[in-house]
C-alpha positions in Angstrom: 7.7 -12.2 9.7 5.4 -12.8 6.8 3.3 -10.7 4.3 0.4 -9.5 6.5 -1.2 -7.6 3.6 -2.2 -10.7 1.6 -5.9 -11.2 1.2 -5.2 -14.9 2.0 -3.8 -13.7 5.4 -7.1 -11.9 6.2 -6.3 -8.4 5.0 -8.7 -6.5 2.9 -9.1 -3.1 1.1 -11.0 -0.8 3.4 -11.0 2.2 1.1 -9.6 3.4 -2.3 -10.0 6.7 -4.0 -10.5 5.2 -7.4 -11.6 1.9 -8.8 -11.7 0.3 -12.2 -13.7 -2.9 -12.7 -10.9 -4.4 -14.7 -8.2 -3.3 -12.2 -9.7 -3.2 -8.7 -7.7 -2.2 -5.6 -7.9 -5.8 -4.3 -5.3 -6.7 -7.0 -2.5 -5.2 -4.9 -3.0 -7.7 -2.1 -3.6 -10.9 -4.2 0.1 -11.8 -4.2 0.4 -11.5 -8.0 2.5 -8.8 -9.5 0.8 -9.4 -12.9 -2.5 -7.9 -11.6 -2.8 -4.3 -10.6 -4.9 -1.4 -9.4 -4.9 1.7 -11.6 -5.7 5.2 -10.6 -8.2 7.5 -12.4 -5.7 10.2 -13.1 -5.9 12.8 -10.3 -3.8 13.2 -7.2 -3.6 12.4 -4.4 -4.8 8.8 -4.6 -5.2 6.6 -1.5 -5.6 2.9 -0.7 -6.2 1.7 2.8 -5.2 -1.9 3.7 -6.9 -3.2 6.8 -5.2 -6.1 8.6 -6.9 -9.0 10.4 -5.6 -7.8 13.7 -3.1 -5.3 15.2 0.2 -6.0 13.5 3.9 -5.1 14.1 5.2 -4.1 10.7 8.8 -3.7 9.8 8.9 -2.9 6.1 6.8 -2.4 3.0 7.8 -3.5 -0.5 5.9 -1.8 -3.3 5.8 -2.7 -7.0 4.4 0.1 -9.1 4.4 2.2 -12.3 4.7 6.0 -12.6 4.5 6.7 -8.8 6.6 9.7 -7.9 5.8 10.7 -4.3 4.5 8.2 -1.8 3.5 8.6 1.8 2.7 5.7 4.2 0.5 6.2 7.2 -0.5 3.7 9.9 -3.6 3.6 12.2 -2.9 1.9 15.5 -6.6 1.6 16.3 -9.5 0.1 14.3 -10.6 3.7 13.5 -9.5 4.3 9.9 -9.9 8.1 10.2 -6.9 8.5 12.5 -3.6 7.9 10.7 0.0 8.9 11.5 2.7 9.4 8.8 5.3 6.6 9.2 7.3 7.1 6.0 7.6 9.3 2.9 9.6 8.6 -0.2 10.2 9.7 -3.8 10.5 7.0 -6.3 12.8 7.0 -9.4 11.3 7.1 -12.8 11.8 3.7 -14.5 10.3 4.3 -18.0 8.7 1.0 -18.8 10.2 -1.1 -16.0 8.3 -1.9 -12.8 9.3 0.3 -9.9 10.5 -1.7 -6.9 10.6 0.2 -3.6 11.6 -1.2 -0.2 10.6 1.1 2.7 12.2 0.2 6.1 9.9 1.1 9.0 11.8 -0.2 12.1 8.8 -1.5 14.1 5.5 0.1 13.7 2.1 -0.9 15.1 -0.8 -0.9 12.7 -4.4 -2.1 12.3 -4.4 -0.4 8.9 -1.9 1.0 6.4 -2.8 3.9 4.1 -0.7 4.4 1.0 -1.0 8.0 -0.3 0.2 8.6 -3.8 0.8 12.3 -3.8 2.1 12.6 -7.3 3.1 10.6 -10.4 5.3 10.7 -13.4 2.1 10.5 -15.5 -1.6 11.2 -15.1 -2.2 7.5 -14.4 -0.3 5.3 -11.9 -0.6 1.6 -11.0 0.2 -0.4 -7.9 0.9 -4.0 -8.7 1.9 -5.5 -5.4 2.2 -4.3 -1.8 4.1 -6.7 0.6 3.9 -5.7 4.2 6.4 -7.7 6.4 5.1 -8.2 9.9 3.5 -10.3 12.5 0.4 -10.2 14.7 0.6 -8.7 18.1 -1.1 -10.7 20.8 -2.3 -9.6 24.2 
């Protein structure tokens, strides 16, 4: 298993509901927790990570600030309009510390992963790093 959401592994951002030139959504898949994507202040906010091929994913590790309620959805086909909810979680408020959330998924199949931030502890939230453990499915 390795991080299948890295840009260097062929993943890319297929969609995001907000974008700031200084903090684009591509920052969450660059492997660097120092860079980040910031929201524009309304909820829900979404980011869709499209993998290079169909993946078997087992867990997602998220580094963030001010995220309260998060939902993960997976698309098993290349059609990014058809997602199924695979996990929902509420994160703890950490004041000025980076939130670290590990979400175990068992084994899910996904061409794309949608992160839906349903609410935050502030008007603005940021995602610093999203690590998706998985491997390519062949055949």
